C-alpha positions as CSV (number, residue, x, y, z in Angstrom):
1,M,-81.2,7.1,-27.3
2,T,-84.7,7.1,-28.9
3,K,-87.6,7.0,-26.4
4,M,-89.4,3.7,-26.6
5,K,-93.1,3.5,-27.0
6,P,-94.9,2.1,-23.9
7,Q,-96.5,-0.8,-25.7
8,Y,-93.1,-2.0,-27.0
9,L,-91.6,-1.7,-23.5
10,R,-94.4,-3.9,-22.1
11,I,-93.7,-6.5,-24.8
12,I,-90.0,-6.6,-24.0
13,L,-90.6,-6.8,-20.2
14,F,-93.0,-9.7,-20.8
15,A,-90.5,-11.5,-22.9
16,A,-87.9,-11.1,-20.2
17,L,-90.2,-12.6,-17.7
18,I,-90.9,-15.6,-20.0
19,I,-87.1,-16.3,-20.2
20,F,-86.2,-15.8,-16.6
21,L,-89.2,-16.7,-14.5
22,P,-88.4,-19.8,-12.4
23,G,-90.2,-22.9,-13.5
24,C,-90.9,-21.5,-16.9
25,E,-90.9,-23.9,-19.9
26,S,-88.2,-21.9,-21.6
27,V,-84.6,-22.3,-20.6
28,S,-81.4,-20.4,-21.4
29,K,-79.8,-21.6,-24.6
30,S,-76.2,-20.7,-23.7
31,G,-74.1,-23.7,-23.0
32,N,-71.5,-24.2,-20.3
33,I,-67.7,-23.9,-20.8
34,V,-66.3,-26.8,-18.7
35,K,-62.6,-27.5,-18.3
36,V,-60.4,-29.8,-16.4
37,I,-57.3,-28.0,-15.1
38,K,-54.2,-28.9,-13.2
39,T,-53.7,-27.3,-9.7
40,A,-51.3,-27.6,-6.9
41,Q,-53.6,-30.2,-5.3
42,G,-54.0,-32.2,-8.5
43,H,-56.9,-31.3,-10.7
44,E,-60.1,-29.2,-10.6
45,L,-63.2,-28.9,-12.7
46,L,-64.1,-25.4,-13.8
47,V,-67.5,-24.3,-15.0
48,H,-67.4,-20.9,-16.7
49,G,-64.1,-20.4,-14.9
50,E,-65.4,-21.1,-11.4
51,P,-64.3,-24.2,-9.4
52,F,-66.9,-26.9,-9.4
53,Y,-66.9,-30.1,-7.2
54,I,-69.4,-32.7,-8.1
55,K,-72.0,-33.5,-5.4
56,G,-73.9,-35.9,-7.6
57,V,-76.7,-38.4,-7.6
58,G,-77.7,-40.9,-10.3
59,V,-81.2,-40.1,-11.5
60,G,-82.0,-42.4,-14.5
61,E,-85.5,-41.1,-15.0
62,A,-86.6,-37.6,-14.3
63,Y,-90.2,-38.6,-13.4
64,G,-91.6,-41.6,-11.5
65,K,-94.4,-43.9,-12.7
66,K,-96.8,-41.8,-10.5
67,G,-95.4,-38.5,-11.7
68,E,-92.8,-38.0,-8.9
69,N,-90.3,-35.3,-9.9
70,Y,-87.0,-36.9,-9.0
71,L,-84.9,-34.0,-10.3
72,K,-86.7,-31.7,-7.9
73,M,-85.9,-34.3,-5.2
74,A,-82.2,-34.3,-6.2
75,K,-82.1,-30.6,-5.7
76,A,-83.7,-31.0,-2.2
77,L,-80.9,-33.6,-1.5
78,G,-78.4,-30.9,-2.1
79,A,-76.9,-32.3,-5.3
80,N,-75.5,-30.0,-7.9
81,T,-75.2,-32.7,-10.6
82,V,-77.2,-35.7,-11.8
83,R,-76.2,-38.6,-13.9
84,T,-77.9,-40.6,-16.7
85,W,-76.8,-43.8,-18.5
86,G,-78.2,-43.5,-22.0
87,T,-79.5,-41.1,-24.5
88,D,-83.0,-42.5,-24.0
89,Q,-82.9,-41.1,-20.4
90,G,-81.2,-37.7,-21.0
91,T,-84.0,-36.4,-23.2
92,K,-84.8,-32.7,-23.8
93,K,-87.5,-32.9,-21.2
94,Y,-85.0,-34.3,-18.7
95,L,-82.3,-31.7,-19.5
96,D,-84.8,-28.8,-19.4
97,E,-86.1,-29.9,-16.0
98,A,-82.6,-30.3,-14.7
99,A,-81.8,-26.7,-15.8
100,R,-84.9,-25.5,-14.1
101,Q,-83.8,-27.1,-10.9
102,G,-80.3,-25.6,-11.2
103,L,-78.7,-29.0,-11.8
104,L,-75.9,-30.0,-14.2
105,V,-76.0,-33.4,-16.0
106,D,-73.3,-36.0,-16.6
107,A,-75.1,-37.1,-19.8
108,G,-74.8,-40.8,-20.4
109,I,-74.3,-42.5,-23.8
110,W,-74.7,-46.3,-23.5
111,L,-72.2,-48.7,-25.2
112,N,-73.2,-52.3,-25.5
113,Y,-70.9,-55.0,-24.2
114,V,-69.9,-58.1,-26.1
115,A,-71.9,-61.0,-24.6
116,P,-70.7,-64.7,-24.7
117,D,-73.4,-65.5,-27.3
118,G,-71.7,-63.2,-29.7
119,S,-74.3,-60.4,-29.4
120,Y,-72.5,-57.3,-30.8
121,S,-68.8,-57.1,-31.7
122,Y,-66.3,-54.3,-31.9
123,I,-64.3,-56.4,-34.3
124,R,-67.0,-57.4,-36.9
125,D,-70.2,-55.5,-36.2
126,T,-69.5,-52.5,-38.4
127,Q,-73.2,-51.6,-38.6
128,Y,-73.6,-51.3,-34.8
129,M,-70.5,-49.2,-34.5
130,A,-71.7,-46.9,-37.3
131,D,-75.2,-46.6,-35.7
132,K,-73.7,-45.9,-32.3
133,E,-71.4,-43.2,-33.7
134,K,-74.3,-41.5,-35.4
135,E,-76.5,-41.7,-32.3
136,T,-73.7,-40.3,-30.2
137,L,-72.7,-37.4,-32.5
138,D,-76.4,-36.5,-33.2
139,Y,-77.0,-36.4,-29.4
140,V,-73.9,-34.3,-28.7
141,K,-74.6,-31.9,-31.6
142,R,-78.2,-31.4,-30.4
143,F,-77.5,-30.7,-26.8
144,K,-73.9,-29.3,-26.6
145,D,-75.3,-25.8,-26.0
146,H,-77.9,-26.9,-23.5
147,P,-77.3,-25.1,-20.1
148,A,-77.6,-28.4,-18.2
149,I,-74.8,-30.3,-19.8
150,L,-71.6,-30.8,-17.6
151,M,-69.9,-33.6,-19.5
152,W,-70.5,-36.6,-21.8
153,N,-70.4,-40.0,-20.2
154,V,-69.5,-42.3,-23.1
155,G,-69.9,-45.9,-21.9
156,N,-70.6,-47.6,-18.6
157,E,-69.1,-50.9,-17.4
158,A,-68.8,-52.2,-21.0
159,F,-65.3,-53.6,-20.5
160,M,-66.4,-55.5,-17.4
161,F,-69.0,-57.5,-19.2
162,T,-67.3,-57.8,-22.6
163,K,-65.9,-61.3,-23.2
164,G,-62.6,-61.9,-24.9
165,E,-59.4,-59.9,-24.8
166,D,-59.5,-59.1,-28.6
167,E,-63.0,-57.7,-28.2
168,R,-62.0,-55.5,-25.2
169,I,-59.1,-54.1,-27.1
170,A,-61.4,-53.4,-30.1
171,L,-63.9,-51.8,-27.8
172,A,-61.1,-49.5,-26.5
173,N,-60.1,-48.6,-30.0
174,F,-63.7,-47.8,-30.9
175,L,-64.1,-45.7,-27.8
176,E,-61.0,-43.7,-28.6
177,K,-62.2,-42.9,-32.1
178,L,-65.6,-42.0,-30.8
179,I,-64.3,-39.7,-28.1
180,K,-62.1,-37.9,-30.6
181,K,-65.2,-37.2,-32.7
182,V,-67.2,-36.1,-29.7
183,K,-64.5,-33.6,-28.7
184,A,-64.2,-32.3,-32.3
185,E,-67.9,-31.6,-32.3
186,D,-67.9,-30.2,-28.8
187,P,-64.6,-28.9,-27.3
188,N,-66.4,-27.2,-24.3
189,H,-67.4,-30.3,-22.3
190,P,-65.1,-33.1,-21.0
191,V,-65.6,-36.8,-21.8
192,I,-65.7,-39.5,-19.2
193,Y,-66.0,-43.3,-19.2
194,A,-67.5,-45.1,-16.2
195,S,-65.6,-48.3,-15.3
196,A,-66.9,-51.1,-13.0
197,N,-64.5,-50.3,-10.2
198,T,-61.1,-50.5,-11.8
199,T,-61.7,-53.2,-14.4
200,A,-61.5,-50.9,-17.4
201,L,-58.6,-48.8,-16.2
202,P,-55.7,-50.7,-17.9
203,Y,-57.5,-50.5,-21.3
204,L,-58.4,-46.9,-20.9
205,N,-54.9,-46.0,-19.9
206,K,-53.3,-47.8,-22.8
207,Y,-55.7,-47.3,-25.7
208,V,-57.9,-44.2,-24.9
209,P,-55.6,-41.2,-24.4
210,S,-58.3,-38.7,-25.5
211,L,-60.3,-39.4,-22.3
212,D,-60.5,-36.3,-20.0
213,I,-61.7,-38.0,-16.8
214,V,-61.8,-41.7,-15.7
215,G,-65.0,-42.7,-13.9
216,M,-65.2,-45.6,-11.4
217,N,-68.3,-47.2,-10.0
218,I,-67.3,-48.1,-6.5
219,Y,-69.3,-50.2,-4.0
220,G,-66.2,-51.5,-2.2
221,S,-63.1,-49.6,-1.2
222,V,-62.4,-46.1,-2.6
223,V,-58.9,-46.3,-1.2
224,S,-58.0,-49.5,-3.1
225,A,-59.6,-48.2,-6.3
226,E,-57.6,-45.0,-6.1
227,S,-54.4,-47.0,-5.4
228,R,-55.0,-48.9,-8.7
229,W,-55.6,-45.6,-10.5
230,K,-52.3,-44.3,-9.1
231,T,-50.3,-47.4,-9.8
232,L,-51.3,-47.3,-13.4
233,G,-49.8,-43.8,-13.6
234,Y,-52.9,-41.9,-14.6
235,K,-52.4,-38.3,-15.5
236,I,-56.1,-37.4,-15.5
237,P,-58.4,-37.2,-12.5
238,Y,-61.2,-39.6,-11.6
239,V,-64.8,-39.2,-10.6
240,V,-66.7,-41.8,-8.5
241,T,-69.5,-42.2,-11.1
242,E,-71.5,-44.5,-8.7
243,F,-71.1,-45.2,-5.0
244,G,-73.4,-47.0,-2.6
245,P,-73.7,-49.9,-0.2
246,L,-72.3,-53.4,-0.8
247,G,-73.8,-55.2,-3.7
248,P,-75.1,-58.8,-4.0
249,W,-71.6,-60.0,-5.0
250,D,-70.4,-59.1,-1.5
251,L,-73.4,-60.0,0.6
252,P,-74.5,-63.3,2.1
253,K,-77.3,-65.3,0.4
254,D,-80.5,-66.6,1.8
255,R,-81.8,-70.1,1.4
256,N,-83.2,-69.2,-2.0
257,G,-79.8,-68.1,-3.3
258,R,-80.7,-64.4,-3.2
259,M,-78.8,-61.6,-1.4
260,I,-79.9,-60.7,2.1
261,E,-80.4,-56.9,1.7
262,L,-78.9,-54.6,4.2
263,S,-81.0,-52.5,6.6
264,D,-81.5,-48.8,5.6
265,Y,-79.4,-47.6,8.5
266,T,-76.5,-49.8,7.6
267,K,-76.7,-48.6,4.0
268,A,-76.7,-45.0,5.3
269,S,-73.5,-45.5,7.2
270,Q,-71.9,-46.9,4.0
271,Y,-72.9,-43.9,1.9
272,R,-71.5,-41.7,4.6
273,N,-68.2,-43.5,4.7
274,H,-67.9,-43.4,0.9
275,W,-68.5,-39.7,0.7
276,R,-65.9,-39.0,3.5
277,L,-63.3,-41.0,1.6
278,I,-64.1,-39.3,-1.7
279,T,-64.0,-35.7,-0.3
280,E,-60.7,-36.4,1.5
281,R,-59.2,-37.0,-1.9
282,R,-60.4,-33.9,-3.6
283,G,-57.9,-32.9,-6.3
284,K,-57.2,-36.5,-7.3
285,N,-61.0,-36.8,-7.9
286,L,-63.6,-34.3,-9.0
287,G,-66.4,-35.6,-6.9
288,G,-68.9,-38.4,-6.9
289,F,-72.4,-39.7,-7.6
290,V,-74.7,-41.4,-5.1
291,F,-76.5,-44.4,-6.6
292,H,-79.5,-44.1,-6.9
293,L,-82.5,-41.7,-6.6
294,G,-85.6,-42.9,-8.4
295,E,-87.2,-46.3,-9.1
296,T,-84.6,-48.6,-10.5
297,T,-85.4,-52.2,-9.7
298,Q,-82.0,-53.8,-10.1
299,E,-81.8,-56.9,-7.8
300,T,-84.8,-55.7,-5.7
301,L,-87.2,-52.8,-5.7
302,T,-85.2,-51.2,-2.9
303,A,-81.6,-52.3,-3.1
304,W,-80.2,-49.2,-4.7
305,N,-82.7,-46.4,-4.2
306,I,-82.2,-43.8,-1.4
307,N,-85.9,-43.0,-1.6
308,D,-89.2,-44.8,-1.5
309,H,-91.1,-42.7,-4.1
310,L,-91.2,-39.3,-2.5
311,Y,-90.5,-40.7,1.0
312,K,-86.9,-40.3,2.1
313,K,-84.8,-43.2,3.5
314,E,-82.1,-42.7,6.0
315,S,-79.5,-42.8,3.2
316,F,-81.2,-39.8,1.6
317,L,-81.2,-37.9,4.9
318,E,-77.5,-38.8,5.6
319,M,-76.4,-37.6,2.1
320,Q,-78.6,-34.5,2.4
321,K,-76.8,-33.7,5.7
322,L,-73.4,-34.2,4.0
323,F,-74.2,-32.2,0.8
324,I,-76.0,-29.3,2.6
325,G,-74.3,-29.3,6.0
326,K,-77.5,-29.4,8.1
327,N,-78.2,-31.9,10.8
328,I,-81.0,-34.4,10.4
329,K,-84.0,-33.1,12.4
330,N,-86.2,-36.1,11.8
331,H,-84.8,-39.6,11.1
332,S,-86.5,-42.3,9.2
333,P,-88.1,-45.2,11.1
334,R,-85.9,-48.2,12.2
335,V,-87.1,-51.6,10.9
336,D,-85.4,-54.2,13.0
337,S,-86.9,-57.3,11.5
338,I,-89.6,-58.9,9.4
339,S,-90.5,-62.4,10.4
340,G,-93.0,-65.1,9.3
341,I,-92.2,-65.2,5.6
342,P,-91.2,-68.9,4.8
343,D,-88.4,-69.8,2.5
344,Q,-90.9,-71.8,0.5
345,A,-94.7,-71.9,0.2
346,A,-97.5,-73.4,-1.9
347,P,-99.4,-71.1,-4.2
348,G,-101.9,-69.1,-2.2
349,A,-100.6,-70.3,1.1
350,I,-101.4,-68.0,4.1
351,F,-98.6,-67.0,6.5
352,S,-98.5,-64.5,9.4
353,V,-96.0,-61.7,9.1
354,E,-94.8,-59.5,11.9
355,V,-92.6,-56.4,11.6
356,K,-90.7,-54.9,14.4
357,A,-90.1,-51.2,13.9
358,S,-89.7,-48.0,15.9
359,D,-89.3,-44.3,15.2
360,P,-86.5,-42.2,16.8
361,E,-88.9,-39.2,17.2
362,K,-91.9,-41.4,18.1
363,D,-93.8,-40.4,14.9
364,K,-96.9,-42.3,13.9
365,L,-96.0,-45.2,11.6
366,S,-97.9,-46.8,8.7
367,Y,-97.1,-50.2,7.1
368,I,-97.4,-51.1,3.5
369,Y,-96.8,-54.6,2.1
370,I,-96.0,-55.4,-1.5
371,A,-94.4,-58.2,-3.5
372,S,-92.1,-58.3,-6.5
373,S,-90.3,-60.7,-8.8
374,S,-86.8,-61.6,-7.6
375,A,-84.6,-61.6,-10.7
376,E,-80.9,-60.7,-10.6
377,G,-79.5,-58.1,-13.0
378,I,-77.5,-54.8,-12.8
379,L,-77.3,-53.7,-16.5
380,A,-81.0,-52.9,-17.0
381,Y,-82.9,-50.1,-15.2
382,Y,-86.1,-52.0,-14.6
383,V,-85.3,-55.6,-13.8
384,N,-88.1,-56.6,-11.3
385,N,-91.8,-55.8,-11.3
386,E,-94.3,-55.4,-8.6
387,V,-96.6,-58.4,-8.2
388,L,-100.2,-58.4,-6.9
389,L,-100.2,-59.3,-3.2
390,R,-103.2,-60.1,-1.0
391,V,-102.9,-58.8,2.6
392,E,-105.3,-59.2,5.5
393,G,-105.0,-56.7,8.3
394,R,-103.1,-53.5,8.9
395,G,-100.1,-52.4,11.0
396,P,-97.1,-54.4,12.0
397,A,-98.9,-57.8,12.2
398,V,-100.8,-59.1,9.1
399,K,-101.7,-62.2,7.2
400,I,-100.2,-62.5,3.7
401,Y,-101.3,-64.9,0.9
402,A,-98.4,-66.3,-1.3
403,P,-98.7,-65.3,-5.0
404,S,-100.8,-67.8,-7.0
405,Q,-98.2,-68.3,-9.7
406,K,-95.0,-70.4,-9.1
407,G,-91.8,-68.5,-8.9
408,L,-89.3,-66.7,-6.7
409,Y,-90.6,-63.5,-5.0
410,R,-89.6,-60.9,-2.5
411,I,-92.1,-59.6,0.0
412,Y,-91.5,-56.1,1.4
413,A,-92.7,-54.2,4.4
414,F,-92.4,-50.5,4.0
415,V,-92.6,-48.5,7.2
416,R,-93.4,-44.8,6.8
417,D,-93.6,-42.0,9.3
418,S,-95.8,-39.0,9.3
419,T,-93.1,-36.6,8.2
420,G,-92.2,-38.1,4.8
421,N,-89.6,-40.7,5.8
422,S,-89.4,-44.4,5.1
423,S,-87.6,-47.7,5.8
424,V,-88.0,-51.1,4.4
425,R,-87.1,-54.7,4.9
426,N,-87.8,-57.7,2.7
427,R,-87.5,-61.5,2.5
428,T,-87.8,-64.0,-0.4
429,V,-90.3,-66.8,-0.7
430,K,-90.2,-69.5,-3.4
431,V,-93.7,-70.5,-4.5
432,E,-93.9,-74.0,-5.8
């Protein structure tokens, strides 16, 4: 072997540092080889030949509006996989950061549903289908060798919201053709579709044989969803592509017709129970994804997030305990009630609000009050926006001025401890 000159050796060593230094902008360009195999217990996911069980969390945006790194937070949670819903979310910046954090990505590709007003059609809208096929294949071709990619998630709850049996069958046929082309472009990553609970399962089973994994977004019973999967005679495993606390369709309404949001401790217990039921069925399933880490504002600013910006809610701490196996050393505050917010108020009306909260470790608490719009919606990432709120005073008892514009609002009391944990309660007020 020829002796290398010292200056060349320094250049090579420097290049090696650039490639492998943690946190560096460059990431490895070698893609993953991911397979679904049959085992004595059912099925298993292999990444480069090694068993891999998904401890996942949905993270729609890598960074928050104030620069919060939610992929770094997902790693701290103990997750090994994150999920996106559309190609606009799973950008190169997102995937590179996921790789730096040691996370794999269930990369989402959004499919539109057929609305009652005729928006989009899988029977007649050939231009949309051609555009969607191009978007999908361009995305797969660009990122199939990215080290963060685990699988392609083609579609989310589109069957649930598509009106008309003919359109649902046409959607299934389009999905089958699209999946075949995705797998021809990239045979090294499985393809999954995420159903709203089990609503899509009959269509997927009958019309989409090329699917590798069936996904189910479950906010009710894992047991009944699996029973439906089994009854349909599925030969492929499932992944719980979303799981979380009961949604507005299962919760009581307040006098303004909006859901009464569960307490953070109640939510934490529901996350825990879901994960227990999922892991007990390993082999039939390949894991699951907590919903959600970040800043989605579906239904409320707080309904689906296990975090309050970089503060951790009890649901985060509970899932961290389950993913990592460490007991919770410091729990989030308990917010027992928020009172004094009327069902209705005149614009600018003043009302006294009192929050009853405590902390299991007797940490010092701070109180933050904000307001938001109160729109309902689960198919957009950002549904509600924060609204300017005038507050007099500090602590658990304050005076709040109703927003000046007519509308339906939610008012939130965030209670944060001194160790980075948070809990929240909210109530609606109709300003008229």
